[in-house]
C-alpha positions in Angstrom: 18.9 101.3 23.7 21.9 99.7 25.3 25.1 101.8 25.7 28.6 100.6 26.8 31.1 103.3 27.5 34.8 103.4 28.5 36.7 106.5 29.1 40.0 107.5 30.9 42.7 110.1 30.9 46.5 110.3 31.8 48.1 113.4 33.2 51.8 114.2 33.4 52.9 117.4 35.4 56.4 118.9 35.6 57.3 121.9 37.7 60.3 123.7 36.4 60.6 126.3 39.2 58.3 128.3 41.4 56.7 130.1 38.6 56.9 127.8 35.6 55.1 124.5 35.1 53.9 122.2 32.3 51.2 119.7 31.9 50.3 117.0 29.4 47.1 115.2 29.2 45.6 112.6 27.0 42.0 111.6 27.2 40.0 108.8 25.4 36.2 108.3 25.3 34.7 105.3 23.5 31.1 104.1 23.4 29.0 101.6 21.7 25.2 102.2 21.4 22.9 99.5 20.1 19.4 100.7 19.4 16.2 99.1 18.2 12.8 100.3 17.3 9.6 98.5 16.7 6.4 99.9 15.0 3.6 97.4 14.7 1.3 97.5 11.5 -1.7 98.7 13.4 0.0 102.0 14.5 -0.6 105.0 12.3 3.1 105.4 11.6 3.4 101.9 10.4 0.1 101.1 8.5 1.5 102.1 4.9 4.4 99.5 5.2 2.6 96.8 7.4 4.8 97.8 10.3 8.7 98.0 10.6 11.6 97.4 12.7 14.9 99.1 12.9 18.2 98.0 14.5 21.3 100.4 14.7 24.8 100.1 16.1 26.8 103.3 16.8 30.4 103.3 17.5 32.2 106.6 18.6 35.7 107.3 19.7 37.2 110.5 20.7 40.9 111.2 21.4 42.3 114.4 23.0 45.9 115.5 23.3 46.6 118.6 25.3 49.9 120.2 26.2 49.9 123.3 28.4 52.7 125.6 29.6 52.0 127.9 32.5 53.9 130.9 33.9 52.6 132.6 37.1 54.8 135.2 38.3 54.4 138.2 40.8 56.4 141.1 39.3 56.0 143.2 42.4 53.6 143.8 45.2 51.1 145.4 43.0 51.3 143.6 39.7 51.0 139.9 38.8 50.8 138.1 35.5 49.8 134.6 34.4 50.5 133.3 30.9 49.5 130.1 29.4 50.3 128.7 26.1 49.3 125.3 24.6 48.5 122.9 21.9 45.4 120.6 21.5 44.7 117.9 19.1 41.2 116.2 18.8 40.4 113.1 16.7 36.7 112.0 16.4 35.8 108.8 14.7 32.2 107.6 14.1 30.6 104.4 12.6 27.0 103.9 12.1 25.5 100.6 10.9 21.7 100.2 10.7 19.2 97.9 9.2 15.4 98.3 8.6 12.8 95.7 7.8 9.5 96.5 6.6 6.2 94.4 6.3 5.9 91.8 9.1 5.1 88.4 7.7 4.0 86.4 10.8 1.8 88.6 13.0 3.2 89.4 16.4 6.8 88.1 15.7 8.8 91.3 15.7 12.0 90.2 14.4 13.9 91.8 11.4 14.2 88.4 9.8 10.4 88.3 9.8 10.0 91.1 7.3 9.4 91.2 3.5 11.7 94.0 2.8 15.1 94.7 4.4 17.5 97.6 3.9 21.0 98.3 5.1 22.9 101.5 5.6 26.4 102.2 6.8 28.3 105.5 7.4 31.7 106.4 8.7 33.2 109.7 9.7 36.6 111.1 10.7 37.4 114.5 12.0 40.6 116.1 13.3 41.0 119.5 14.9 44.5 120.9 15.7 44.8 124.1 17.7 47.2 126.3 19.4 46.2 128.9 22.0 47.5 131.5 24.5 46.0 133.2 27.5 47.5 136.2 29.4 46.0 137.4 32.7 47.3 140.5 34.5 46.1 141.7 37.9 46.8 145.0 39.5 46.4 145.6 43.3 43.7 142.9 43.6 41.1 145.3 42.0 41.9 145.6 38.3 42.2 142.5 36.1 42.9 142.3 32.4 42.6 139.1 30.3 43.6 138.5 26.7 43.3 135.1 24.8 43.9 134.0 21.2 43.4 130.6 19.6 44.0 129.2 16.0 42.4 126.1 14.9 42.9 124.0 11.8 40.1 121.7 10.8 39.9 118.7 8.6 36.3 119.4 7.6 36.8 122.7 6.0 38.4 123.4 2.5 42.1 123.6 2.4 42.1 127.3 1.9 39.8 128.0 4.8 40.6 125.4 7.4 42.7 127.8 9.5 40.8 130.4 11.6 41.8 132.6 14.5 39.6 134.0 17.2 40.7 136.1 20.1 39.2 137.7 23.2 39.8 140.5 25.7 38.1 141.2 29.0 38.4 143.7 31.9 37.0 143.6 35.4 37.1 146.2 38.1 36.4 145.4 41.9 34.8 148.5 43.2 34.5 147.2 46.6 38.3 147.0 46.8 38.8 150.7 46.1 36.0 153.3 45.9 33.6 151.4 48.1 36.1 149.9 50.5 34.6 149.4 54.1 31.0 150.4 52.7 28.5 148.8 55.0 25.9 148.6 52.4 28.0 147.0 49.5 29.8 143.8 50.7 31.2 143.3 47.1 30.9 144.9 43.8 32.6 144.1 40.4 32.1 145.6 37.1 33.2 143.8 34.0 33.3 143.9 30.2 34.4 141.7 27.5 34.7 141.1 23.7 35.2 137.6 22.5 35.1 135.7 19.2 34.5 131.9 18.9 35.2 130.0 15.7 33.5 126.7 14.6 34.1 124.4 11.9 31.7 122.2 9.8 30.6 118.5 10.4 32.4 116.0 8.2 31.8 115.7 4.5 30.0 118.9 3.9 32.1 120.2 1.0 31.3 119.2 -2.5 29.3 116.0 -3.4 29.7 112.4 -2.6 28.2 109.1 -3.5 25.5 107.4 -1.5 23.5 104.2 -1.6 20.3 104.2 -3.5 17.2 103.8 -1.4 15.7 100.2 -1.8 19.1 98.6 -2.8 20.6 96.1 -2.7 17.8 94.5 -4.7 18.4 90.9 -4.7 22.1 90.7 -5.9 22.1 94.1 -7.5 23.8 96.9 -5.6 23.3 100.6 -6.3 25.0 103.9 -5.6 24.2 107.3 -6.9 25.5 110.8 -6.6 24.2 112.2 -3.2 21.4 114.7 -3.5 23.3 117.0 -1.1 26.1 119.2 -2.2 28.3 121.6 -0.2 30.0 125.0 -1.0 33.7 124.3 -2.2 34.5 127.6 -0.5 32.7 126.9 2.9 34.0 129.3 5.6 34.1 128.5 9.4 31.3 130.0 11.5 32.4 133.0 13.6 30.6 134.5 16.6 31.6 137.8 18.1 30.0 138.6 21.5 30.2 141.9 23.5 29.2 141.8 27.0 28.9 144.2 30.1 27.9 143.1 33.5 27.9 143.7 37.3 28.2 141.4 40.3 27.3 142.8 43.7 26.5 141.6 47.2 24.7 143.8 49.6 24.1 144.0 53.5 26.7 141.6 54.6 26.0 139.2 51.7 22.4 138.9 52.5 21.5 139.9 48.9 23.5 139.1 45.8 22.9 140.4 42.2 24.4 139.4 38.9 23.2 141.1 35.6 24.6 140.8 32.1 23.8 142.6 28.8 25.2 141.0 25.7 25.3 141.5 21.9 26.1 138.5 19.9 26.8 138.6 16.1 26.9 135.2 14.4 28.4 135.3 10.9 28.9 132.6 8.3 26.6 130.1 10.0 26.9 126.9 8.2 23.4 125.8 7.1 21.5 123.6 4.6 19.5 125.3 2.1 16.9 123.6 -0.1 17.5 124.0 -3.8 15.5 123.3 -7.0 15.5 119.7 -8.1 16.3 120.8 -11.6 20.0 121.3 -10.3 20.2 117.6 -9.7 20.5 118.3 -5.9 17.9 118.8 -3.1 20.0 120.7 -0.4 23.1 123.0 -0.6 25.4 123.5 2.5 26.6 127.1 2.6 27.2 130.0 4.9 24.4 132.2 6.1 24.6 135.9 6.4 24.6 137.9 9.7 22.3 137.2 12.7 22.4 139.6 15.7 21.3 138.5 19.2 20.7 140.8 22.0 20.0 139.7 25.6 19.7 140.4 29.3 20.5 137.9 32.0 19.6 138.5 35.7 20.5 136.4 38.8 19.2 137.6 42.0 19.9 135.7 45.3 18.9 136.4 48.9 18.6 134.6 52.3 15.4 135.6 54.1 16.4 133.4 57.1 19.8 132.6 58.6 20.8 130.5 61.5 19.9 127.0 62.4 17.0 127.2 59.9 18.3 128.6 56.7 16.4 129.7 53.6 18.2 130.7 50.4 16.5 131.8 47.2 17.9 132.3 43.8 15.9 133.8 40.9 17.1 133.9 37.3 15.5 135.6 34.3 16.7 135.7 30.7 15.3 137.6 27.6 16.9 137.3 24.1 15.9 138.9 20.9 17.5 138.3 17.4 17.4 139.8 14.1 18.5 138.4 10.6 20.5 141.3 9.3 21.6 139.8 6.1 21.1 136.7 4.0 23.5 134.8 1.8 23.8 136.3 -1.7 20.9 135.4 -4.1 18.8 133.9 -1.2 15.7 135.6 -0.2 14.6 133.0 2.2 15.8 129.8 3.9 13.4 127.1 5.0 14.9 124.9 7.5 11.9 122.5 7.8 8.6 122.3 6.0 6.1 119.7 7.1 3.3 120.7 4.7 1.2 122.7 7.1 3.7 124.8 8.7 7.4 125.7 8.2 10.4 127.1 10.0 12.2 129.6 7.9 14.2 132.9 8.0 14.1 136.0 5.8 16.0 139.1 5.8 14.6 141.4 8.5 13.0 138.5 10.4 14.1 136.5 13.4 15.5 133.0 13.8 12.7 130.7 15.0 10.0 132.4 12.8 7.1 130.1 12.2 5.0 130.2 9.0 1.7 128.5 8.2 -1.5 128.7 6.2 -4.5 131.2 6.8 -8.0 131.4 5.5 -8.8 133.2 2.2 -9.6 136.8 3.0 -11.0 139.8 1.2 -9.2 143.1 0.9 -10.6 144.1 4.3 -9.0 141.1 5.9 -12.3 139.3 6.5 -12.5 135.6 6.2 -14.3 134.5 3.0 -16.9 131.8 3.4 -17.9 129.6 0.3 -21.3 128.7 -0.9 -20.9 125.4 1.1 -20.7 127.5 4.3 -17.0 126.6 5.0 -13.9 129.0 4.8 -11.3 127.9 2.3 -7.6 127.6 3.1 -5.3 129.9 1.1 -2.5 127.5 0.2 -0.9 130.0 -2.2 1.5 131.2 0.4 2.8 130.9 3.9 2.4 133.8 6.3 4.5 134.6 9.3 2.3 133.7 12.4 4.7 133.2 15.3 8.1 132.4 16.6 9.4 129.2 18.3 11.7 131.0 20.6 10.3 132.2 24.1 9.7 135.8 25.0 11.6 134.9 28.2 12.4 132.2 30.6 13.2 132.1 34.3 13.7 130.0 37.3 13.3 130.0 41.1 15.6 127.8 43.2 14.6 127.3 47.0 17.0 125.8 49.5 15.8 125.2 52.9 18.1 123.6 55.5 17.8 122.7 59.3 20.7 121.0 61.0 21.5 118.1 58.6 18.3 118.2 56.7 18.2 120.0 53.2 15.3 120.4 50.9 15.8 121.9 47.4 13.0 122.7 45.0 13.6 124.2 41.5 10.8 125.8 39.7 11.0 126.9 36.0 8.9 129.1 33.8 9.0 129.6 29.9 6.9 132.4 28.6 5.8 132.5 24.9 7.1 130.6 21.9 4.9 128.8 19.4 5.3 124.9 18.7 3.7 122.5 16.2 2.8 119.0 17.5 3.6 116.7 14.5 1.6 113.9 15.9 -1.6 115.8 16.5 -2.4 116.2 12.8 -2.7 112.5 12.6 -4.9 112.4 15.8 -7.1 115.2 14.2 -7.4 113.2 10.9 -8.2 110.0 12.7 -10.7 111.7 15.1 -8.9 110.7 18.4 -7.8 114.3 19.4 -9.9 115.8 22.1 -10.6 118.9 20.1 -12.4 116.7 17.5 -15.1 115.7 20.2 -17.3 118.6 19.1 -18.8 116.8 16.1 -22.1 116.2 14.5 -23.4 119.7 15.6 -24.6 122.6 13.6 -22.6 125.8 13.4 -22.2 128.9 11.4 -18.5 129.9 10.6 -17.6 133.6 11.2 -16.9 135.4 8.0 -18.4 136.9 5.0 -19.5 135.7 1.6 -18.1 136.8 -1.7 -20.5 139.8 -1.9 -19.4 141.0 1.5 -22.5 139.9 3.6 -22.2 138.2 6.8 -22.3 134.4 6.5 -25.6 132.8 7.8 -25.2 129.4 6.1 -25.2 126.6 8.7 -23.0 123.5 8.4 -22.6 120.3 10.4 -19.2 119.7 11.9 -18.4 116.0 11.3 -15.7 113.7 10.1 -15.5 115.5 6.8 -14.8 118.8 8.6 -11.5 117.3 10.3 -10.5 114.9 7.7 -11.4 115.6 4.1 -11.9 119.3 4.5 -8.5 119.6 6.0 -9.3 122.0 8.8 -6.2 120.9 10.6 -4.1 122.6 7.9 -5.0 126.0 9.3 -2.7 127.6 11.6 -5.1 127.7 14.6 -4.9 123.9 14.7 -1.1 123.7 14.1 0.7 126.6 16.1 0.2 126.3 19.8 1.4 128.4 22.7 4.4 126.5 24.2 4.5 128.4 27.5 4.9 126.2 30.6 5.4 126.2 34.3 7.2 123.1 35.8 8.6 121.8 39.0 11.9 120.7 37.6 13.6 119.1 40.6 12.9 118.3 44.2 15.8 116.9 46.4 15.6 116.0 50.0 18.7 114.8 51.9 20.0 114.2 55.3 23.5 114.3 56.6 24.0 111.4 59.1 25.6 112.4 62.4 29.2 111.4 62.6 28.6 109.6 65.9 26.8 106.8 64.0 30.1 105.6 62.3 33.7 105.3 63.2 36.7 107.3 62.1 37.0 105.3 58.8 34.0 107.3 57.4 34.3 111.0 57.3 30.6 111.7 56.1 27.5 109.9 55.0 24.4 111.4 53.4 21.2 109.8 52.3 18.6 111.3 50.0 15.7 111.1 47.6 15.3 113.2 44.4 12.7 113.6 41.8 12.9 115.2 38.3 10.1 116.4 35.9 7.7 116.4 38.9 4.9 118.7 37.6 4.1 120.4 34.3 1.4 123.0 33.6 1.0 124.1 29.9 -1.6 125.2 27.5 0.1 123.0 24.9 -2.3 120.1 23.9 0.5 117.5 23.2 3.2 115.9 25.3 5.9 118.1 26.9 6.7 120.9 24.4 10.3 121.0 25.7 11.0 117.6 23.9 12.0 118.7 20.4 11.1 116.4 17.4 14.6 116.4 16.1 16.6 116.4 19.3 17.9 119.0 21.7 21.0 119.7 19.8 19.1 120.5 16.4 18.4 124.0 15.1 14.9 122.7 14.0 13.0 124.2 16.8 9.3 124.7 16.8 8.4 121.1 16.3 7.4 118.4 18.8 6.0 114.9 18.7 7.2 111.7 17.1 9.6 111.3 19.9 9.7 110.0 23.4 8.3 112.6 26.0 10.4 113.6 29.1 10.0 111.0 31.9 9.6 111.6 35.6 12.4 110.0 37.5 12.7 109.2 41.3 16.2 108.4 42.6 17.4 107.1 46.0 21.0 107.9 46.9 23.7 107.4 49.4 26.9 109.4 49.5 29.8 108.1 51.8 33.0 110.0 52.1 36.2 108.3 53.6 
């Protein structure tokens, strides 16, 4: 990939008097991204088409216009108010031009002109959002703070009747250490807070109704081809709306030696915009519509303390997060929504379930739940239905950040933990089929599968585990060979830096710091594939639970020099 990026902004500020000011800002961000990908014919992914090559050019431009009017006035000694009103306009334009060539003619010459079949695709998008907003903050005697906001957006990507949506918020915070706990030796600082906020979100471009799209395989010679797209969107699509209620506490203890921040939140997500598979009999394959109601509840805790202070200082920050969700209701006439189905496992939701639920195949079992073994001594896969066997989201995740400093030398180490969550390695099924996965090393041995025969007797028929077991028999379609524990522990970052003494340079330089940093230093996980953090469909996708077919995270080492003037 080769990226060229240009961005900039311009600000105009005007102060009417001591308490009223205005600001206008315009920003522009343009980038051009050229990508290429080569898959030789001897790789598993390219064997069916004798290898392929793709070339892609992406152009994107975003323009933002913001006007803000701010009034900040102290009414009296006890009461102050700050009011902000404004307008924002965002234009986002995108263009994607790609070409794919299949079947290399001359071996080893990886050029798109050296392919027997070439295809071209092109897409454009345009999106505009216009918004107005207001923010009012009131403070009373430096211990009670109230905040109210409201915003209304108009989006070009929603139907005309639904493109206007409003979302407000309200919050209150009370600094206890300025009143009830004033001059308390144990509590250096304490604040209680609560809030209720809504956030609206529009759709991606062109998700309403149906459009025309190029036919795969065309142009064919001099003949072009377009057809009605297989995707169709709800003509009455609504904006997404998330309502979150939160209560929390912030506190410092023992002259700021220990700090604590804790939050509990309930987040209701309504009308989430999703793609739903539909029967091909309708003439379409996917339908874009609004989901029902999904409720998330979570706890976030941040604890900090300094075991050592002075010339040698040691600061520790610990964070821990746990989130649970529930699908309260589904869209009308929908019993389930499958976000992705790779043939052996699926990511889907049902009413009463959770986002991230993973479904897969199990062995055929009798009424007692015992695995049925056939006359050939092998269990048989029950492909009549998927069953829920896990969830892609973690039970909890946390981190430990250590900072040690002595004079001008500073060492920072960030450790992270993810506990729980199930993932599917999309590349491993090919490795199992081809016999290159480590777990297929146990072959050409005699074994007896645990289970019972049709008459309920314990199985005693020995079988040989060989290529047939892993390939033709399809053992890799069972959930035990698909769903894996994606827990991990990692050393995310290590940074070592040193502030050079000012005596080494003149007055022209105010500071200088040299350092070395490393990221993705260490990973420990029971997951058999690459880093389970690298999602197959990208970090911004809602298709969680699948990895593989992508580039693993890389370990980076950087040397840096910062100079201040």
